[in-house]
C-alpha positions in Angstrom: -2.0 -27.6 3.8 -4.6 -26.9 1.1 -8.1 -28.1 2.0 -10.2 -27.6 -1.1 -13.1 -30.0 -0.5 -15.9 -28.9 -2.9 -18.5 -29.4 -0.2 -16.7 -26.9 2.0 -19.0 -23.8 2.3 -15.9 -21.6 2.7 -15.0 -22.2 -1.0 -18.3 -20.7 -2.1 -18.1 -17.9 0.5 -14.5 -16.9 -0.7 -15.5 -17.1 -4.3 -18.6 -14.8 -3.6 -16.3 -12.4 -1.7 -13.8 -12.3 -4.6 -16.6 -11.8 -7.1 -18.0 -8.9 -5.1 -14.6 -7.2 -4.8 -13.9 -7.7 -8.5 -17.2 -5.9 -9.3 -17.1 -3.3 -6.5 -18.4 0.1 -7.4 -20.2 2.8 -5.3 -23.5 1.2 -6.5 -22.5 -2.3 -5.4 -21.2 -1.6 -1.9 -24.2 -3.0 -0.2 -23.4 -6.4 -1.7 -20.7 -6.6 1.0 -23.5 -6.9 3.6 -24.8 -10.2 2.1 -21.4 -11.9 2.3 -19.9 -10.6 5.6 -20.8 -10.9 9.2 -22.4 -7.9 10.8 -19.4 -7.4 13.0 -16.7 -8.0 10.3 -13.2 -6.7 11.3 -11.4 -5.1 8.4 -7.7 -4.1 8.5 -5.5 -2.6 5.9 -2.2 -0.5 6.2 -4.3 2.6 6.9 -7.0 1.5 9.3 -8.8 -1.1 11.4 -12.5 -0.9 11.6 -15.4 -3.1 12.7 -18.9 -3.7 11.3 -20.6 -3.7 7.9 -21.6 0.0 8.1 -17.9 1.0 8.7 -16.7 -1.2 5.9 -19.2 0.1 3.4 -18.4 3.7 4.4 -14.7 3.1 4.1 -15.0 1.5 0.7 -17.4 4.3 -0.4 -14.7 6.9 0.6 -12.2 5.0 -1.5 -14.4 5.6 -4.5 -14.8 9.3 -3.6 -11.1 9.8 -3.3 -9.9 7.6 -6.2 -10.9 7.6 -9.8 -11.5 4.3 -11.6 -10.7 2.3 -8.5 -10.7 -1.4 -9.4 -9.6 -4.8 -7.9 -8.6 -7.6 -10.2 -8.6 -10.9 -8.2 -6.0 -13.2 -9.7 -5.9 -16.0 -7.1 -7.9 -17.4 -4.3 -7.5 -20.4 -2.0 -8.5 -21.9 1.2 -6.0 -23.2 3.7 -7.0 -24.8 7.0 -9.1 -22.1 8.7 -8.4 -19.1 6.4 -8.9 -17.9 2.9 -6.6 -15.9 0.8 -7.1 -13.5 -2.2 -4.3 -12.2 -4.3 -5.3 -9.0 -6.2 -4.1 -6.1 -8.3 -5.5 -2.7 -7.4 -5.5 0.3 -9.7 -6.9 3.8 -9.4 -6.0 7.4 -10.1 -5.6 9.5 -7.0 -4.9 13.2 -6.7 -1.8 12.9 -4.4 0.2 10.5 -6.6 -1.6 10.1 -9.9 -2.0 6.6 -11.4 -1.6 4.0 -8.6 -1.1 0.3 -9.2 0.0 -2.4 -6.8 -0.4 -6.1 -5.9 -1.6 -7.2 -2.5 -3.1 -10.1 -0.7 -6.0 -10.4 1.7 -6.3 -12.9 4.5 -9.9 -13.7 5.4 -11.5 -15.8 8.1 -15.0 -17.2 8.2 -18.0 -17.4 10.6 -18.6 -20.7 12.4 -20.5 -22.4 9.6 -18.1 -21.0 6.9 -20.8 -19.1 4.9 -19.7 -15.5 5.6 -16.5 -13.6 5.8 -15.8 -12.6 9.5 -12.5 -10.7 9.0 -10.4 -9.3 6.3 -6.7 -8.3 6.6 -4.9 -6.7 3.7 -1.2 -7.2 3.2 0.7 -4.9 0.9 3.7 -2.6 1.1 2.3 0.9 1.9 5.8 2.3 2.2 7.0 1.8 -1.3 3.5 1.6 -3.0 2.0 4.7 -1.4 4.1 6.8 0.9 7.2 6.8 -1.2 5.2 8.2 -4.1 4.1 11.3 -2.3 6.3 14.3 -3.2 8.8 15.3 -0.5 7.8 12.5 1.8 8.6 10.0 -1.0 12.1 11.5 -1.4 12.7 11.0 2.4 11.4 7.5 2.4 13.4 6.4 -0.6 16.6 7.9 0.9 16.0 6.2 4.2 15.3 2.9 2.6 18.5 3.2 0.6 20.5 3.8 3.8 18.9 0.9 5.6 19.6 -1.4 2.6 23.4 -0.8 2.8 
């Protein structure tokens, strides 16, 4: 059920969050603090962490490890008690070179709907990351082919 009442503060909170992610750079990391709860829970295929300091540090490390890291937000919506962002991520990283993939983030809001309280990323780390690593990638692709038949 799509609940997109324009008076709903979650719509503005999700749009602000999407805007910050679309403009995220090492110099704009602190903007995450203004739009998230102090105890935000962030989860992606690599980690789960809690708190704004941990989130900013994690995103900062992403910029250290990846060249030209960028999120392009293509869709956002509110449904019942959650928000969703669909995005395209691109960066150049030493292990696999140019890296591009599409993912989705599920977010929840604080009690009054004005801040993001949790963020869970959904994307295929097996085929989009691990399978691209030399040697390990060969093994993962071979195993996936076996399982598919």
